[in-house]
C-alpha positions as CSV (number, residue, x, y, z in Angstrom):
1,X,-28.4,-5.7,-34.2
2,X,-27.2,-7.8,-31.3
3,X,-26.4,-6.1,-28.2
4,X,-24.3,-9.1,-26.9
5,X,-20.8,-8.5,-25.5
6,X,-18.2,-10.3,-26.9
7,X,-16.3,-12.0,-24.1
8,X,-12.6,-12.1,-24.0
9,X,-10.6,-15.0,-24.3
10,X,-9.4,-17.4,-21.3
11,X,-6.1,-18.0,-20.2
12,X,-4.4,-20.6,-17.5
13,X,-3.4,-18.6,-14.7
14,X,0.4,-20.1,-14.2
15,X,1.0,-23.5,-14.5
16,X,-1.9,-25.6,-12.8
17,X,-3.7,-22.4,-11.9
18,X,-7.6,-21.4,-12.7
19,X,-8.7,-20.5,-16.3
20,X,-9.7,-16.6,-16.1
21,X,-10.1,-14.1,-18.4
22,X,-6.9,-12.7,-20.4
23,X,-7.7,-9.3,-18.8
24,X,-8.8,-9.0,-15.3
25,X,-10.4,-6.0,-13.1
26,X,-8.3,-4.2,-10.3
27,X,-11.4,-3.5,-7.8
28,X,-9.5,-0.9,-5.5
29,X,-11.0,2.4,-7.3
30,X,-14.5,0.9,-7.4
31,X,-14.8,2.0,-3.7
32,X,-11.5,3.6,-2.5
33,X,-8.6,5.8,-3.3
34,X,-9.9,7.9,-6.3
35,X,-12.3,10.2,-4.4
36,X,-16.1,9.9,-4.0
37,X,-17.9,6.7,-5.8
38,X,-21.4,6.1,-7.3
39,X,-22.5,3.0,-5.9
40,X,-25.0,2.3,-8.6
41,X,-22.4,3.0,-11.4
42,X,-19.8,1.0,-9.6
43,X,-22.2,-2.2,-9.3
44,X,-23.2,-2.0,-12.9
45,X,-19.6,-1.9,-13.8
46,X,-18.9,-4.8,-11.9
47,X,-21.7,-6.8,-13.8
48,X,-20.1,-5.6,-16.8
49,X,-16.8,-7.7,-15.7
50,X,-18.9,-11.0,-15.9
51,X,-20.6,-10.1,-19.0
52,X,-17.3,-9.4,-20.8
53,X,-15.5,-12.4,-19.5
54,X,-13.3,-10.4,-17.3
55,X,-13.3,-12.8,-14.4
56,X,-10.4,-12.4,-12.3
57,X,-11.5,-9.9,-9.8
58,X,-8.5,-8.4,-7.6
59,X,-9.0,-6.6,-4.2
60,X,-7.0,-6.4,-0.7
61,X,-7.8,-6.1,2.9
62,X,-6.2,-2.8,3.1
63,X,-8.5,-1.0,0.3
64,X,-10.5,1.1,2.3
65,X,-9.6,-0.5,5.4
66,X,-11.6,-3.7,4.3
67,X,-14.6,-1.6,3.1
68,X,-13.7,-2.5,-0.5
69,X,-13.8,-6.4,0.4
70,X,-17.3,-5.7,2.0
71,X,-18.4,-3.7,-1.3
72,X,-17.7,-6.5,-3.4
73,X,-19.3,-9.3,-1.2
74,X,-22.9,-9.0,-3.2
75,X,-21.3,-9.3,-6.3
76,X,-19.3,-12.2,-5.1
77,X,-22.1,-13.9,-3.8
78,X,-24.0,-13.5,-7.1
79,X,-21.4,-14.7,-9.4
80,X,-19.2,-17.0,-7.1
81,X,-18.9,-19.8,-9.8
82,X,-18.1,-17.3,-12.5
83,X,-15.2,-15.4,-11.0
84,X,-11.7,-16.1,-9.7
85,X,-11.7,-13.9,-6.4
86,X,-7.9,-12.6,-5.6
87,X,-7.3,-10.6,-2.3
88,X,-4.2,-9.5,-0.3
89,X,-2.8,-9.3,3.4
90,X,0.4,-7.5,4.3
91,X,-0.2,-3.9,4.6
92,X,-1.7,-3.0,8.1
93,X,-3.9,0.0,8.5
94,X,-6.3,1.0,11.3
95,X,-9.5,2.4,10.9
96,X,-9.2,4.4,14.6
97,X,-5.6,5.5,13.4
98,X,-5.5,7.1,9.9
99,X,-1.6,7.6,10.5
100,X,-0.7,4.1,11.3
101,X,0.6,1.6,8.7
102,X,2.5,-1.7,9.1
103,X,3.9,-4.2,6.8
104,X,3.2,-7.4,8.3
105,X,4.4,-10.9,7.2
106,X,4.5,-13.0,10.3
107,X,2.5,-16.2,10.4
108,X,0.1,-15.2,13.2
109,X,-1.0,-12.0,11.4
110,X,-1.4,-14.0,8.2
111,X,-4.0,-16.2,9.8
112,X,-5.9,-13.5,11.4
113,X,-5.6,-11.5,8.1
114,X,-7.4,-14.4,6.1
115,X,-10.0,-15.1,8.5
116,X,-11.1,-11.2,8.3
117,X,-11.2,-11.2,4.6
118,X,-13.0,-14.3,4.4
119,X,-15.5,-12.7,6.8
120,X,-15.6,-9.4,4.9
121,X,-16.0,-11.0,1.6
122,X,-18.6,-13.5,2.9
123,X,-16.8,-16.6,1.3
124,X,-15.7,-19.9,2.5
125,X,-12.4,-20.0,0.3
126,X,-10.2,-17.2,-1.3
127,X,-9.2,-18.2,-4.9
128,X,-5.9,-16.5,-4.9
129,X,-4.3,-14.9,-1.7
130,X,-1.4,-12.7,-2.3
131,X,1.3,-11.3,-0.1
132,X,0.6,-7.5,-0.8
133,X,4.2,-6.3,0.2
134,X,7.2,-8.1,1.5
135,X,8.6,-7.7,4.8
136,X,12.5,-8.4,4.4
137,X,12.7,-8.9,8.4
138,X,10.6,-12.0,8.1
139,X,11.9,-15.0,6.3
140,X,9.9,-15.8,3.2
141,X,10.0,-19.5,4.4
142,X,7.9,-18.5,7.2
143,X,5.6,-16.4,5.5
144,X,5.1,-18.5,2.4
145,X,4.9,-21.7,4.8
146,X,2.0,-20.2,6.5
147,X,0.2,-19.2,3.2
148,X,0.7,-22.7,2.3
149,X,-1.0,-24.0,5.5
150,X,-4.1,-22.0,4.4
151,X,-4.1,-24.1,1.1
152,X,-4.0,-27.3,3.2
153,X,-7.0,-26.0,5.4
154,X,-8.8,-25.2,2.4
155,X,-9.3,-21.5,3.2
156,X,-7.4,-20.6,0.2
157,X,-6.7,-22.4,-3.4
158,X,-3.5,-20.6,-4.8
159,X,-0.9,-18.5,-3.7
160,X,0.3,-15.0,-5.1
161,X,3.2,-12.6,-4.2
162,X,3.3,-9.0,-5.1
163,X,6.4,-6.6,-5.5
164,X,9.0,-9.1,-5.2
165,X,12.1,-9.8,-7.0
166,X,13.2,-12.5,-9.1
167,X,15.2,-14.0,-6.6
168,X,12.5,-13.8,-4.1
169,X,9.9,-15.2,-6.3
170,X,12.3,-18.4,-6.6
171,X,12.8,-18.7,-3.0
172,X,9.0,-18.6,-2.4
173,X,8.3,-20.9,-4.9
174,X,10.7,-23.7,-3.4
175,X,8.5,-23.6,-0.3
176,X,5.1,-23.6,-2.0
177,X,4.1,-23.4,-5.6
178,X,3.2,-19.6,-6.4
179,X,0.5,-19.3,-9.0
180,X,0.7,-15.3,-9.8
181,X,3.1,-12.3,-9.4
182,X,1.4,-9.2,-9.1
183,X,3.4,-6.1,-9.6
184,X,3.1,-2.5,-11.4
185,X,4.0,-3.0,-15.3
186,X,3.0,-0.6,-18.0
187,X,4.3,1.4,-20.9
188,X,5.6,3.9,-18.1
189,X,6.7,1.2,-15.7
190,X,8.9,-1.5,-16.6
191,X,11.5,-2.2,-13.5
192,X,9.9,-5.7,-13.2
193,X,11.6,-6.5,-16.5
194,X,14.8,-6.4,-14.4
195,X,14.6,-9.9,-12.9
196,X,11.0,-10.8,-12.0
197,X,9.2,-11.3,-15.4
198,X,12.1,-13.7,-16.4
199,X,11.7,-15.7,-13.2
200,X,8.1,-15.7,-13.5
201,X,8.3,-17.3,-17.0
202,X,11.2,-19.6,-15.8
203,X,8.6,-20.9,-12.9
204,X,5.6,-20.9,-14.9
205,X,4.0,-18.2,-12.6
206,X,1.6,-16.1,-14.3
207,X,2.0,-12.2,-14.3
208,X,-0.6,-9.7,-13.0
209,X,0.3,-6.1,-13.8
210,X,-1.2,-3.8,-11.5
211,X,-1.9,0.0,-12.5
212,X,-1.5,-1.1,-16.3
213,X,-2.7,2.2,-17.4
214,X,-0.4,4.3,-14.9
215,X,-3.2,4.9,-12.6
216,X,-5.3,6.5,-15.4
217,X,-2.5,8.6,-16.7
218,X,-2.1,6.6,-19.9
219,X,-5.6,7.1,-20.9
220,X,-4.8,10.7,-21.5
221,X,-7.4,11.6,-18.9
222,X,-5.2,14.4,-17.1
223,X,-2.2,16.1,-17.6
224,X,-1.4,18.0,-14.6
225,X,-2.7,15.7,-11.7
226,X,-1.7,18.2,-9.0
227,X,-4.3,20.5,-10.3
228,X,-7.1,18.5,-11.7
229,X,-7.3,15.8,-9.0
230,X,-9.7,15.6,-6.0
231,X,-8.5,16.0,-2.5
232,X,-9.3,12.5,-2.1
233,X,-7.2,11.0,-4.9
234,X,-4.2,9.5,-3.8
235,X,-2.3,10.0,-7.1
236,X,-1.5,13.6,-5.7
237,X,1.0,11.9,-3.6
238,X,2.8,10.2,-6.8
239,X,5.7,12.0,-8.2
240,X,5.0,11.3,-11.8
241,X,1.4,12.4,-11.9
242,X,2.0,16.0,-10.5
243,X,3.5,19.4,-11.2
244,X,6.6,19.6,-13.9
245,X,6.6,15.7,-13.9
246,X,3.1,15.3,-14.9
247,X,3.5,17.9,-17.8
248,X,6.6,16.1,-19.0
249,X,5.1,12.6,-18.9
250,X,2.0,14.0,-20.9
251,X,4.4,14.7,-23.7
252,X,5.5,11.0,-23.8
253,X,2.1,10.1,-24.9
254,X,2.2,11.3,-28.2
255,X,3.1,7.9,-29.8
256,X,0.1,6.2,-27.8
257,X,-2.1,8.9,-29.3
258,X,-0.7,8.2,-32.9
259,X,-1.1,4.5,-32.9
260,X,-4.5,4.7,-31.3
261,X,-5.6,6.7,-34.1
262,X,-4.2,4.3,-36.5
263,X,-6.3,1.4,-34.8
264,X,-9.3,3.6,-34.4
265,X,-8.8,3.0,-30.5
266,X,-7.9,4.8,-27.3
267,X,-4.6,5.3,-25.9
268,X,-5.7,2.9,-22.9
269,X,-6.5,0.1,-25.4
270,X,-2.8,0.5,-26.7
271,X,-1.2,0.6,-23.4
272,X,-3.1,-2.5,-22.6
273,X,-2.4,-4.1,-25.9
274,X,1.2,-3.6,-25.4
275,X,1.2,-5.4,-22.2
276,X,-0.6,-8.2,-23.5
277,X,2.4,-8.4,-26.3
278,X,4.8,-8.9,-23.3
279,X,3.3,-12.4,-23.1
280,X,4.8,-13.2,-26.3
281,X,8.0,-11.4,-25.6
282,X,8.9,-13.2,-22.4
283,X,7.1,-16.2,-22.8
284,X,4.5,-16.3,-19.6
285,X,0.9,-15.7,-19.0
286,X,0.1,-12.0,-18.6
287,X,-3.3,-11.0,-17.0
288,X,-3.3,-7.1,-16.6
289,X,-5.8,-5.7,-14.1
290,X,-7.0,-2.4,-15.0
291,X,-9.7,-0.7,-12.9
292,X,-12.6,1.7,-13.5
293,X,-15.7,2.8,-12.3
294,X,-17.5,2.9,-15.5
295,X,-19.1,0.3,-17.6
296,X,-18.1,1.9,-20.9
297,X,-14.5,1.7,-19.7
298,X,-14.7,-1.7,-18.8
299,X,-15.8,-2.6,-22.0
300,X,-13.4,-0.3,-23.9
301,X,-10.5,-2.0,-21.7
302,X,-11.6,-5.4,-22.5
303,X,-11.5,-4.7,-26.4
304,X,-7.7,-4.1,-26.1
305,X,-7.3,-7.8,-25.8
306,X,-8.4,-8.0,-29.4
307,X,-5.9,-5.3,-30.9
308,X,-2.3,-6.5,-32.3
309,X,0.3,-3.9,-32.4
310,X,3.1,-4.0,-35.4
311,X,6.5,-4.3,-35.1
312,X,6.9,-0.6,-35.9
313,X,4.4,0.5,-33.4
314,X,6.0,-1.5,-30.8
315,X,9.4,0.0,-31.4
316,X,7.8,3.6,-31.0
317,X,6.7,2.6,-27.5
318,X,9.8,0.9,-26.7
319,X,11.7,3.9,-25.3
320,X,9.1,5.7,-23.2
321,X,9.5,4.0,-19.7
322,X,13.0,5.2,-19.9
323,X,12.2,8.8,-20.3
324,X,9.4,8.8,-17.3
325,X,10.1,11.7,-15.0
326,X,9.5,10.9,-11.3
327,X,9.2,7.5,-9.4
328,X,6.0,5.6,-9.3
329,X,6.0,5.9,-5.4
330,X,7.3,8.9,-3.4
331,X,8.7,6.2,-1.0
332,X,9.9,3.4,-3.1
333,X,11.3,1.4,-0.3
334,X,8.5,-1.2,-0.3
335,X,8.7,-2.1,-3.9
336,X,10.8,-4.7,-5.5
337,X,12.9,-2.3,-7.6
338,X,14.4,-1.2,-4.1
339,X,15.7,-4.7,-3.4
340,X,17.0,-5.4,-6.5
341,X,20.9,-6.4,-6.5
């Protein structure tokens, strides 16, 4: 019996963008945000991404205040020609001041941020560079103009935005072509469908959903996050994953369990298959970036790309987002939803 891993299919990431696996990998949790990490297991999981054809690897300068980029650097060096490397700027933290946080979109900061990311990742060029969060006080023309200059300088290949509205995406795209839009999108979170998804489809921009598994909640791994998560797990700060909200939301998973049983799959695979179906519904490329620290979960997630949901199953999942208790962040002010007209 062969032990070969079936590789997932490739898609073009936006009009004229790179070819990537139809599912990517969110690397934040590999070394940050979810408690203690087993470095050996984390590195084995990274190797599994390449084996499975999961080639879009996503990080950010804020994850672990740069530590996540540094953790990825050896993996990136070993597989530079096989992966599409994405990182982000825009949320400034300081290692010497845990309480400090600022949103920075000004051109001077962007130039410093890209140099720091290039150094930590030990690369000469970043494949996809995102603005992580929007500061409305800085005109998009200034920020995206500065990002475009990085492309002309050969430091960045493609540009992306995160948590912007449809109107903001159109405005930015008029300054410089945007390849990908990254915002939370899942069976539990569908506010992006108000304007951003339609704008992305219209402009030929790929959509890269982060937290496609509801930060693990859609896997059914926990039902009352406030009791079961460790002290270093930032999900304790998110309203929908704690206390009564978590208990109410756990009940919403029942259709996923039913559909998973019908496919001989997991709830995580069904949630990811639902997102892949959004590509057909809205007419755009969709490349979710679930994260995990386990090789087995990485391969399980990749298997979702080969699941097709029936019309009846999709109908069962349709109303879930409207029933979710609690916001996705305690402070929604930095999200695109807060700036929708």
